[in-house]
Each structure stands twice: as C-alpha cells, then as structure tokens.
C-alpha positions in Angstrom: -2.5 -56.7 34.7 -0.9 -53.1 34.7 -2.9 -50.5 36.6 -4.1 -47.7 34.6 -2.1 -44.6 34.8 -4.7 -42.2 36.2 -5.2 -43.3 39.8 -6.6 -41.2 42.8 -4.5 -40.4 45.7 -6.0 -43.2 47.5 -4.7 -45.7 45.3 -1.3 -46.2 46.8 1.3 -47.5 44.4 4.1 -46.8 46.6 4.2 -47.4 50.4 6.8 -45.2 52.2 7.0 -44.5 55.9 5.5 -41.2 57.3 2.2 -39.8 57.8 0.2 -38.2 55.0 0.6 -34.4 54.7 -2.5 -32.7 56.2 -2.1 -29.8 54.1 -2.9 -32.0 51.1 -6.7 -32.9 51.1 -7.0 -34.0 47.5 -5.6 -33.7 44.2 -6.3 -31.8 41.0 -7.9 -34.2 38.5 -5.8 -35.4 35.5 -6.6 -33.6 32.3 -7.9 -34.9 29.1 -9.2 -33.9 25.8 -7.5 -31.4 23.6 -7.5 -28.3 26.1 -3.9 -26.4 26.3 -2.2 -26.3 29.6 -1.0 -22.8 30.1 1.5 -23.6 32.9 4.9 -23.4 31.6 4.2 -21.4 28.6 6.0 -17.9 28.4 3.9 -14.7 28.1 4.3 -14.7 24.5 3.4 -18.4 24.5 0.2 -17.8 26.2 -0.6 -14.8 24.1 -0.1 -17.1 21.0 -2.2 -19.7 22.4 -5.0 -17.2 22.8 -4.6 -15.9 19.3 -4.7 -19.4 17.7 -7.8 -20.2 19.7 -9.4 -17.1 18.0 -8.8 -13.9 19.8 -7.4 -10.9 17.9 -3.9 -9.7 18.8 -4.9 -6.8 21.1 -7.3 -9.0 23.0 -4.8 -11.9 23.3 -2.2 -9.5 24.5 -4.5 -8.1 27.4 -5.9 -11.5 28.5 -2.5 -13.0 28.2 -1.2 -10.4 30.7 -4.1 -11.1 33.1 -4.0 -14.8 33.0 -0.2 -14.8 33.5 -0.6 -12.5 36.7 -3.5 -15.0 38.1 -1.3 -18.1 37.4 2.0 -17.0 38.7 1.1 -14.3 41.2 -2.2 -15.4 42.6 -1.9 -19.2 42.1 -5.4 -19.4 40.6 -6.1 -22.8 38.8 -9.8 -21.9 37.6 -10.6 -19.3 35.0 -13.9 -18.5 37.0 -11.7 -17.3 39.7 -10.0 -14.7 37.4 -12.3 -11.7 38.3 -10.9 -9.0 36.1 -11.7 -11.2 33.1 -15.1 -10.6 31.8 -17.7 -13.3 32.8 -18.7 -14.1 29.3 -15.1 -15.0 28.5 -14.5 -17.4 31.4 -16.4 -20.3 29.9 -14.7 -19.7 26.5 -11.4 -19.9 28.3 -12.4 -23.1 30.3 -13.3 -25.0 27.2 -10.1 -24.4 25.6 -7.6 -24.1 28.2 -6.5 -25.5 31.8 -4.1 -24.2 34.7 -2.6 -27.5 35.5 -0.9 -29.0 38.5 1.1 -32.4 39.0 -1.1 -35.0 40.4 -0.3 -35.9 44.1 0.2 -39.5 44.7 1.8 -39.4 48.1 2.4 -36.6 50.5 4.4 -37.0 53.5 6.0 -35.1 56.5 9.1 -36.1 58.1 9.7 -36.0 61.9 12.0 -33.0 61.3 9.3 -31.1 59.3 10.6 -32.1 55.8 7.9 -32.7 53.1 8.0 -35.0 50.3 5.5 -35.3 47.5 5.3 -38.1 44.9 4.0 -36.7 42.0 2.3 -37.9 38.7 2.4 -36.2 35.4 -0.7 -36.5 32.9 0.9 -39.7 31.4 1.1 -41.2 34.6 5.0 -41.2 35.0 6.1 -40.3 38.7 8.7 -37.9 40.2 9.3 -36.5 43.6 10.0 -33.2 45.2 10.9 -32.0 48.7 10.5 -29.0 50.9 13.0 -28.5 53.6 12.1 -25.8 56.2 14.7 -24.0 58.2 14.5 -21.1 60.7 15.5 -18.5 58.2 14.5 -20.2 55.0 12.4 -22.8 53.2 14.0 -24.7 50.4 12.3 -26.6 47.5 14.2 -29.5 46.0 12.9 -29.7 42.3 13.2 -32.5 39.9 14.0 -32.1 36.2 13.6 -35.7 34.8 11.7 -38.8 35.5 14.8 -41.1 36.5 18.1 -40.4 35.7 20.8 -41.4 33.1 24.0 -40.9 35.1 23.9 -44.0 37.4 25.9 -42.3 40.4 26.5 -45.1 42.8 25.8 -43.3 46.0 22.4 -41.9 44.8 19.1 -44.0 44.8 17.8 -42.1 41.8 20.8 -43.3 39.9 19.5 -46.9 40.2 16.6 -45.8 38.0 16.7 -45.7 34.2 15.9 -42.4 32.7 12.3 -42.5 31.4 12.0 -38.9 30.1 12.6 -35.3 30.6 10.2 -33.2 32.6 8.6 -30.2 30.5 9.0 -26.6 31.6 5.4 -27.0 32.8 6.0 -29.9 34.9 9.1 -28.3 36.5 7.5 -24.9 37.3 4.3 -27.0 38.4 6.4 -28.3 41.3 6.7 -24.7 42.5 3.3 -23.9 42.1 2.0 -27.1 43.8 4.5 -26.3 46.8 3.1 -22.8 47.1 -0.5 -24.3 47.3 0.5 -26.6 50.0 2.1 -23.8 52.1 -0.9 -21.4 51.6 1.7 -18.8 50.2 -0.4 -17.2 47.6 -1.8 -13.6 48.1 -5.1 -13.0 49.4 -7.7 -10.6 48.3 -9.5 -10.2 45.0 -9.4 -7.9 42.0 -13.2 -7.6 41.6 -12.9 -3.9 42.1 -11.2 -3.6 38.6 -13.1 -6.0 36.5 -11.9 -6.4 32.9 -9.3 -3.8 33.4 -5.7 -3.4 31.8 -4.0 -1.5 34.8 -2.0 -3.3 37.2 -3.5 -4.9 40.3 -3.9 -2.4 43.2 -4.4 -5.1 45.8 -1.1 -6.9 46.0 -2.5 -9.1 48.6 -0.3 -10.5 51.4 1.4 -13.9 51.9 0.4 -16.4 54.6 2.1 -19.9 55.3 2.6 -22.4 57.8 5.4 -20.7 59.4 7.7 -21.5 56.5 8.2 -19.5 53.5 9.4 -21.1 50.3 12.5 -18.7 49.9 14.8 -21.0 47.9 14.9 -23.4 45.1 17.6 -26.1 44.3 17.5 -28.0 41.0 18.9 -31.0 43.1 15.9 -33.4 42.8 15.8 -36.5 40.3 17.7 -36.0 37.2 20.5 -34.0 35.6 19.2 -30.5 35.0 21.9 -29.8 32.3 20.7 -32.8 30.2 17.1 -31.1 30.0 18.6 -27.5 29.6 15.8 -26.0 27.6 13.1 -27.1 29.5 14.9 -26.3 33.0 15.8 -22.8 31.4 12.1 -22.2 30.4 10.9 -22.9 33.9 13.4 -21.1 35.8 12.9 -18.0 33.6 9.4 -18.2 34.8 10.2 -18.6 38.4 12.6 -15.7 38.2 10.2 -13.4 36.4 9.5 -10.3 38.5 5.8 -10.0 37.6 5.0 -13.6 38.5 6.8 -15.9 41.0 9.5 -13.3 41.2 12.1 -15.4 43.1 15.7 -14.0 42.8 18.2 -15.7 41.0 20.4 -15.5 44.0 18.0 -17.8 45.6 18.1 -20.5 42.8 21.0 -23.2 42.7 21.3 -25.6 39.8 23.1 -28.5 40.7 25.2 -30.8 37.9 27.2 -33.9 38.1 29.5 -32.2 35.6 28.0 -31.8 32.1 31.0 -29.6 31.2 29.7 -28.5 27.7 26.5 -27.0 29.1 27.9 -25.2 32.2 28.8 -22.0 30.5 25.4 -21.9 28.9 23.8 -22.2 32.1 25.6 -19.2 33.5 25.0 -17.1 30.7 21.5 -18.0 29.8 20.1 -18.8 33.4 22.5 -17.2 35.5 21.6 -18.9 38.7 24.0 -20.2 41.4 25.9 -23.3 40.7 26.6 -26.5 42.6 28.7 -29.4 41.4 28.3 -32.9 42.6 32.2 -33.7 43.1 32.2 -36.3 45.7 36.0 -37.4 44.9 39.4 -35.9 44.1 40.9 -38.2 42.0 40.0 -40.2 38.7 39.9 -43.7 39.9 37.4 -42.9 42.7 35.3 -40.3 41.0 35.0 -42.8 37.9 33.3 -45.3 40.3 31.1 -42.8 42.2 30.2 -40.5 39.2 30.6 -42.4 36.1 30.0 -39.2 34.0 33.7 -38.5 35.1 34.9 -41.0 32.5 33.3 -38.5 29.9 34.2 -35.2 31.7 37.2 -35.6 33.9 37.8 -33.5 36.9 40.3 -31.2 35.3 37.8 -30.2 32.6 35.1 -29.8 35.1 37.1 -27.6 37.4 38.2 -25.5 34.5 34.6 -25.1 33.7 34.0 -24.0 37.2 36.6 -21.3 36.8 35.1 -19.9 33.9 31.5 -20.0 35.1 29.9 -16.8 34.4 29.0 -14.7 37.6 31.2 -16.8 39.9 32.9 -14.7 42.7 33.4 -14.3 46.3 29.7 -13.2 46.7 28.3 -16.0 44.5 30.4 -18.9 45.3 30.3 -22.3 43.6 29.2 -25.0 45.8 30.9 -28.5 45.7 28.8 -31.2 47.0 30.8 -34.0 48.6 29.0 -36.9 50.1 31.1 -38.5 52.8 31.5 -42.3 52.0 33.4 -44.6 54.6 37.0 -45.5 53.6 36.1 -44.3 50.1 36.7 -40.6 49.8 36.9 -39.4 53.3 40.7 -39.5 54.3 42.9 -36.7 55.6 44.8 -37.0 52.2 41.5 -36.5 50.3 40.6 -33.4 52.2 44.1 -31.8 51.5 43.9 -32.7 47.7 40.5 -31.1 47.7 42.0 -27.8 49.0 44.8 -28.1 46.5 42.4 -28.4 43.5 40.3 -25.5 44.7 43.4 -23.4 45.1 45.1 -24.5 42.0 42.0 -23.4 39.9 41.5 -20.0 41.8 37.9 -21.3 42.5 35.4 -18.8 44.6 34.0 -21.9 46.3 32.6 -23.7 49.4 32.4 -27.3 50.2 29.1 -28.8 51.2 29.8 -31.9 53.1 27.0 -34.5 53.0 26.9 -37.4 55.5 25.8 -40.2 53.2 22.1 -41.1 53.4 21.3 -44.9 53.2 19.0 -46.6 51.0 18.0 -50.2 50.5 21.0 -52.1 48.8 23.4 -49.1 48.8 27.0 -50.3 48.4 28.5 -47.7 50.9 28.4 -46.6 54.4 28.3 -43.1 55.9 31.6 -41.8 57.3 31.7 -41.6 61.1 30.6 -38.3 62.6 34.2 -37.8 64.0 35.8 -38.5 60.4 33.3 -35.9 58.9 34.3 -33.4 61.4 38.0 -33.9 60.9 37.6 -33.7 57.2 35.6 -30.3 57.5 38.4 -28.9 60.0 41.0 -29.6 57.4 39.3 -27.4 54.7 38.2 -24.6 57.2 41.9 -24.5 58.3 42.9 -23.8 54.7 40.4 -20.9 54.6 37.7 -22.6 52.6 34.1 -23.1 54.1 33.1 -26.5 54.6 29.9 -26.8 56.6 28.5 -30.2 57.3 24.9 -30.7 56.1 22.4 -31.9 58.8 20.5 -34.8 57.2 16.9 -34.0 56.6 13.9 -36.4 55.9 15.8 -39.6 56.3 12.9 -41.3 57.8 10.6 -40.8 54.6 13.6 -41.2 52.3 13.7 -37.6 51.3 17.2 -36.9 52.1 19.8 -36.0 49.5 20.6 -39.1 47.1 17.3 -41.1 48.5 14.8 -39.8 45.8 13.3 -42.6 43.8 10.0 -43.2 42.3 8.1 -46.4 40.9 8.3 -45.0 37.5 9.2 -47.2 34.5 9.8 -46.5 30.9 6.5 -47.4 29.0 6.3 -50.2 26.7 5.7 -49.6 22.9 2.3 -51.1 23.3 1.6 -48.8 26.2 2.9 -45.8 24.0 0.7 -46.8 21.2 -2.4 -47.1 23.6 -1.6 -43.7 25.0 -1.5 -42.2 21.7 -4.8 -44.0 20.4 -6.5 -42.4 23.7 -5.2 -39.0 23.0 -6.4 -39.3 19.4 -9.9 -40.6 20.5 -10.0 -37.6 22.7 -9.3 -35.1 19.9 -12.3 -36.7 18.2 
C-alpha cells in the first residue's frame, strides 16, 4: 500500500549514506487548506493577493512591501514575527496566507562538508539541492524540475522520468531553506517602527556556520530552459536588490543545449551561462547527451557565440565530464580547442571527473589522463580547471542527484484533487 505523501522527517523513504545535518532539527509542516503561499510571488503578485483578499489598494501596496522585506531579507515564515505590521492584522494574514518552505525528508553532510537535502513539495514530489562550501565562497546547486526529460547517459538524474516542473516558489524556496540552515538571515527587530512605511533602519548582520551562500548554480535536477518562466521568476526574486540581493554575476544557469531558449535566457535573465558539452563530435555527444540529436554541436556553439553579455570578463563555461576511453583522448582535447577558437568563444572548460553511481555505464578517466587533457587546453590559452569531486560519499556530486519521486497515477491525481476540493469546503 502506498504511503501517504505527507510524511514527517523521521519517516525515511530513501536511505543514503551520511549523517543527518545537525542544523536541521525539524521541518516546516506541509500546508493544507486554501491559504495562498506568498513565496515565489512578485511584489505585484503579493500586492494583488492582498487586494483579492480584501485590502484596499493603498493598504495592499504598503503591506506587500513590508511582507516582501520580511520574506526575502529577514527570512521570516510567521506573520506574528513581522513586527512593523499591526498586531490586529497579523491573524488576518495568518488565516489567508502562508510563507512556505520545502519539507525536508533527508539532510546530510559529506565528509568534505558538502550538504545535501532531499526535499518534498506540498504534493509529496521530491527533489534535491546541494550546498558546496569553499574557502572563498559557498555555492548552492538548485533544482528546476522533479526528474528530467533529457536522459543524459552519464547522469543519475537522467535515469528518472520527468515528473513535473518546479514552481518559482519551489525554486526560490530552496534558497530560503539553505539560508535557514546556514543561519544567514539578519538579526535584530523592527519593533522600533511598528506599522511604518519607511525603510528598515536596522539592516542587521549576517552570521553563518563559517560559510556564506555566495553563489547559485542552476545545475541540480532538471533542465532549467525547459522550465523557463518559473526559473526566470525565481531568479528575478533572488537577484532583487531589496530582498535576497544576489548579483547576476554570482548566478550560473546550466543547460544541456536547448538552443531556441538560450538567447532569451541571456536577454531576460542575464545570468552566467554554462553548457553541458561533454563531447566534441556528433556520434559521441548523441550517445552521452541525446538532446544533441535535436540541437547539434554547431547550432549549440553558434548560440553560445550569440549569447547576450558573454565576453572575456563573463566567459561561458563548458562542462565536460571525463569518461574513460569515450571522450578523453588528446584528439578530443585538440578538437575542443579548435571549436572554441572557430566560434571565437569567450570560454573556459570545466573538466569534471565522472562521479559514479549504481549501474552507470561509464568509468572515470584516470587522473593522469584528466591532467593531460587539461594541459593541452591550457597550452592553447584556454582555462581548463579540473573540478575536485565534492559530496561523492552522500551521492551529492555532479551527475549523482536522484530522488525517489515517481509520476503520480491518474487515481492518485484524482485523490489529491478530491482532497484539495474537500479542504476548500
């Protein structure tokens, strides 16, 4: 008998090696009823939701501005903690709205400090995110879909079916949850100016466990450009200067090569671009990245050359997983250099030692072969750093993410719809 989708953190559905993250001591309960989740809404969306709930336009504008600040600058999840909103109004807000978070199923820490969370959405579907701490930065790897449709053969996520796209709220919710876990929200209160419309004087200060969340990469589960609108909406919130305020120069969107959407990504989102290349000829890339059969290497590289904002200061990153006897020869390295120079690309190559997973059809190139490959590219004047594998012991490294999520059956969808209808009364 299938377990109900709403399980507490102690109800383990997926056992993975690694100890439980001590920062996570519980979960935000899954939501029900007809309350509106404000996470993921634009400023105008929050204001519109307040107006629809009965506030006049002037009050909705003021409250919307205050709530936006509390959600994205302070990390508050309860209206009672929003001290510049009149006490009499807070119960009214609580009855109608929520400030959501993904539910944590599993939270683990690797021996190298990498953290991985298995998260659940309100419908029980699961996805993963990873935080990678370094000496000078902390990078959050964010998912955009439950599962993936691309079936890249080196990638564990590619063995899943695509279940559904994540919403903007579920995408930005990953960033909020990571900041919760890292203790990164400003401290202090706004009680000195209750119910005021002016800016908060107490900007607070950030404290963390030695690692700040400084960078975001859309490199988790899924293909971001196949969920363009929701990814765009989430990243606009992340980049907003009055909220999470992360610079677009610190955000990287990775695509396997959805060529028709690349120019739009550059124009409408404007973040750094990474491309999962992984091979330099049609035969091998067709095998490793089946999307190549639809959008070939030439079309992909031409789209990279035309990517808005790409220059020597903002280079395109080509991700290249090193697979033994498949794509790692000297000839492959020379052809990669030739292609980059032919298309005059401001680029660097990120060499990724293959991270194994159960049933994987490939092996990792030897360290000596990876170094030789890197040296050939460096000698041609192109940066080709070798990525140090992180989080392998908890299956959190590049290409290892996979959840136990499955596409719901029609009967399950009908049951969920009936429960939602019943909750609405």
